[in-house]
C-alpha positions in Angstrom: 27.6 -31.9 -11.1 27.7 -30.8 -7.5 29.8 -29.5 -4.7 31.2 -32.3 -2.6 32.4 -30.1 0.3 32.4 -26.5 1.2 34.1 -24.8 4.1 34.7 -21.3 5.5 38.1 -19.9 4.4 40.3 -17.4 6.3 40.1 -13.8 5.3 36.6 -12.7 6.3 36.0 -9.0 6.5 33.3 -6.8 8.1 32.3 -3.2 8.3 30.2 -1.6 11.0 28.5 1.8 11.1 26.1 3.5 13.5 23.3 3.1 13.9 23.6 -0.7 14.1 24.6 -1.2 10.4 26.9 -4.1 9.5 28.3 -5.5 6.3 30.2 -8.8 5.8 32.3 -10.6 3.2 32.4 -14.3 3.8 35.0 -16.4 1.9 34.5 -20.1 1.3 36.4 -22.9 -0.4 34.4 -25.5 -2.2 35.4 -28.8 -4.0 33.4 -30.0 -7.0 33.2 -33.5 -8.4 32.9 -32.4 -12.0 35.5 -30.5 -14.0 32.7 -29.1 -16.3 31.1 -27.2 -13.5 30.7 -23.4 -14.1 30.1 -20.4 -11.8 26.3 -20.6 -12.4 26.1 -24.3 -11.5 28.3 -23.8 -8.4 26.2 -20.8 -7.1 23.0 -22.8 -7.6 24.3 -25.8 -5.7 22.5 -26.7 -2.4 25.7 -26.3 -0.4 26.5 -22.9 -1.7 25.2 -19.8 0.2 22.6 -17.9 -1.8 21.2 -14.3 -1.9 18.2 -14.0 0.3 19.5 -16.4 3.0 20.5 -15.2 6.4 24.2 -14.7 7.2 25.3 -17.9 9.1 27.2 -15.8 11.7 24.9 -12.8 12.1 21.2 -13.6 12.0 20.4 -9.9 11.5 22.2 -9.8 8.1 21.0 -11.1 4.8 23.2 -12.4 1.9 22.9 -10.0 -1.1 25.4 -11.4 -3.6 27.5 -14.6 -4.2 30.4 -15.0 -6.5 32.1 -18.3 -7.5 35.5 -18.5 -9.1 37.5 -21.5 -10.2 41.1 -21.5 -8.9 42.5 -23.1 -12.0 41.1 -24.0 -15.4 41.5 -27.7 -14.7 41.0 -27.6 -10.9 38.0 -28.8 -9.0 38.5 -26.2 -6.2 36.3 -23.1 -6.2 36.7 -19.8 -4.2 33.2 -18.6 -3.2 32.6 -15.1 -1.9 29.3 -14.1 -0.2 28.4 -10.5 0.8 25.8 -9.8 3.4 24.4 -6.7 5.1 21.9 -5.8 7.9 20.3 -3.2 5.6 18.5 -5.7 3.4 15.4 -7.8 4.2 14.1 -10.0 1.4 10.6 -9.9 2.8 10.5 -6.1 2.7 12.0 -6.1 -0.8 9.4 -8.4 -2.2 6.3 -7.8 -0.2 4.8 -4.4 -1.2 2.9 -4.2 2.1 6.1 -4.5 4.1 7.7 -1.5 2.3 8.1 1.8 4.1 6.2 4.9 2.9 8.1 6.8 0.3 8.1 10.5 1.1 9.5 13.2 -1.2 9.7 17.0 -0.6 9.1 19.8 -3.1 8.4 23.5 -3.0 5.1 24.8 -4.3 5.0 28.5 -5.4 1.8 30.4 -5.0 0.5 34.0 -4.7 -1.3 35.4 -1.7 -2.9 38.7 -0.9 -2.0 40.7 2.1 -2.5 44.2 3.5 0.4 44.0 6.0 4.1 44.4 5.5 6.9 42.1 6.8 6.7 43.8 10.2 3.0 43.2 10.5 2.1 46.9 9.9 -0.8 47.9 7.6 0.0 48.9 4.1 -2.0 52.1 3.4 -2.2 55.1 1.1 -1.2 58.5 2.5 -4.9 59.0 3.1 -5.0 55.9 5.3 -6.8 53.5 2.9 -5.6 49.9 3.0 -3.7 48.6 0.0 -4.1 44.9 -0.9 -0.8 43.6 -2.2 -0.1 40.3 -3.9 3.2 38.6 -2.8 4.9 35.4 -3.9 5.3 32.7 -1.3 6.4 29.1 -1.0 4.4 26.2 0.5 6.3 23.0 1.2 4.6 19.9 -0.2 5.3 16.3 1.1 4.3 13.7 -1.5 3.6 10.4 0.2 3.3 6.9 -1.5 2.4 3.9 0.6 1.0 0.5 -0.1 -1.9 -0.5 2.1 -4.1 -3.6 2.2 -7.3 -1.6 2.1 -8.2 2.0 2.2 -9.9 2.8 5.6 -13.2 4.6 4.9 -12.3 7.3 7.4 -9.2 8.1 5.3 -11.5 9.4 2.5 -12.7 12.1 4.8 -9.2 13.6 5.2 -9.1 15.3 1.8 -8.8 19.1 2.2 -8.7 18.9 6.0 -6.1 20.2 8.4 -4.4 18.4 11.3 -6.0 18.7 14.7 -2.9 17.6 16.5 0.9 17.3 16.0 2.1 15.0 13.2 5.4 13.2 13.3 7.0 12.6 9.8 10.5 11.0 9.8 11.4 12.6 13.1 10.0 16.0 12.2 7.2 17.1 14.4 4.7 19.4 12.6 2.3 21.5 14.9 -1.4 21.6 14.7 -3.2 23.3 11.8 0.0 23.4 9.6 -0.9 20.6 7.2 -3.6 20.1 4.6 -4.3 16.8 2.8 -4.7 17.0 -1.0 -4.8 14.7 -4.0 -5.7 11.5 -2.2 -5.7 8.7 -4.8 -5.4 4.9 -4.8 -5.2 2.1 -7.3 -5.7 -1.6 -6.9 -2.5 -3.7 -7.5 -1.6 -7.3 -7.2 1.8 -9.1 -7.0 2.8 -12.7 -6.4 5.4 -13.3 -3.7 6.8 -16.8 -3.0 3.8 -18.3 -4.8 1.4 -16.3 -2.8 -0.8 -13.6 -4.3 -0.8 -10.3 -2.5 -3.6 -7.7 -3.3 -3.0 -4.2 -2.1 -3.8 -0.6 -2.8 -1.1 1.8 -4.0 -2.1 4.9 -2.1 -0.7 8.4 -2.7 -1.5 11.8 -1.3 0.1 15.2 -0.6 0.6 17.1 2.6 0.8 20.8 2.1 2.7 22.6 4.8 1.9 26.3 5.5 4.1 27.9 8.2 1.4 30.5 9.2 -1.2 27.7 9.4 -4.4 27.4 7.4 -6.0 30.5 8.7 -7.0 33.8 6.9 -6.2 37.2 8.4 -9.1 39.6 7.9 -9.1 43.4 8.6 -11.9 44.5 10.9 -13.7 46.7 8.4 -17.4 47.2 7.4 -19.8 49.7 6.0 -21.9 49.7 9.2 -21.1 50.2 12.8 -22.7 49.4 16.1 -24.5 52.2 18.0 -26.1 52.1 21.4 -29.5 53.9 21.6 -31.6 54.5 24.7 -35.3 54.3 24.1 -38.6 53.7 25.8 -39.4 50.0 26.2 -42.6 48.8 24.5 -44.6 45.6 24.9 -45.6 43.2 22.2 -48.5 45.5 21.2 -46.2 48.5 20.8 -47.5 50.2 24.0 -45.0 51.9 26.3 -44.0 49.9 29.4 -44.6 51.9 32.6 -43.2 51.6 36.1 -45.3 53.5 38.6 -46.7 55.6 35.9 -43.3 56.5 34.4 -41.9 55.0 31.2 -39.1 52.4 31.3 -36.1 53.0 29.2 -33.7 50.4 27.7 -30.4 50.5 25.9 -30.3 48.6 22.6 -27.4 48.0 20.1 -28.2 48.8 16.5 -26.4 48.4 13.2 -26.3 51.8 11.5 -24.5 53.0 8.3 -21.1 54.7 8.7 -21.4 58.3 7.6 -18.8 61.1 7.4 -18.9 64.7 6.2 -21.6 67.2 5.6 -23.9 66.2 4.1 -23.2 62.8 5.6 -21.9 60.2 3.0 -20.9 56.6 3.3 -17.2 55.8 2.7 -16.2 54.4 -0.7 -14.7 51.3 0.8 -15.2 49.3 4.1 -14.1 51.4 7.1 -12.0 50.1 10.0 -13.8 49.5 13.3 -12.6 49.4 16.8 -12.9 46.3 19.1 -16.4 47.5 20.1 -17.7 47.6 16.5 -17.6 51.4 16.2 -16.1 53.3 13.3 -12.6 54.7 13.8 -12.3 58.5 13.4 -11.4 59.8 10.0 -7.8 60.6 11.1 -7.1 57.1 12.3 -3.6 55.7 12.0 -2.8 52.5 10.1 -1.6 50.9 13.3 -5.2 51.3 14.7 -6.6 48.8 12.2 -7.5 45.5 13.9 -7.2 42.1 12.3 -8.6 38.7 13.3 -7.5 35.3 12.2 -10.2 32.8 11.1 -9.8 29.1 10.6 -10.9 28.2 7.1 -10.4 24.4 7.1 -12.0 21.7 9.2 -9.8 20.0 11.7 -9.4 16.3 12.0 -7.0 13.7 13.3 -4.2 12.6 10.9 -3.5 9.4 12.9 -4.9 7.3 10.1 -2.4 8.6 7.6 0.2 5.8 6.7 3.4 7.7 7.2 5.8 4.9 8.2 
């Protein structure tokens, strides 16, 4: 049982889309030498096109399906239809190491504490004390799955680190210090492709995106302040240092407790300081409170992340 001849029939069709995507339907006429042939035997014949082969008229396209249909119940003539597309590559479909990274996006709800409102102003009582407020927020999480031959040792150092430079993910450019790697895991896998064993590691991890970056905003408050004091300079033995018989004075900066009232008392909570480390007056305004941003995660390059 076999095809004797096969030839291209009229009536081919094709579809084209941007960017550079093409689909084809090729129609063939085949003649068999056995009336007991069936669609399966015809599609398996060496002359018949087969899924996984290149399209004979467009080397960029691969055949994805073939259908054979007898023209008549007693006829030896077969109509054969082969569909092909440029969006299929059998090597990529079979070889796990040739597959693209799979990236999914989800929203992660969390609670953060702040002492500032949406306009960046301090939230205080009528007496000027800061009020910590818990607010709900959303952090976008990109889950990445990628098959790799081995896990680079340097990749193990990325867990809980933030990106030191911009990171491109599917055309999206994410600025420095906006991402954190979490949940890095890998499992050894093996598959046989075309009689060849392929060992690989199924790697997965999460990239947590935070629009304000991985920094904490801290109010400039303390129970102590800096105070400059002028005093006589002394040597290592505690004796006054003299210059032409007169004592030499020096100005030193000391950390002293913040005290208010009479008798002086320490405030019940950390008190705001100005940029020179001195306590603000008791009648300070909420807008006078200073904040500073501190990096809380170590930076490192994300160039090793398999994102393609």
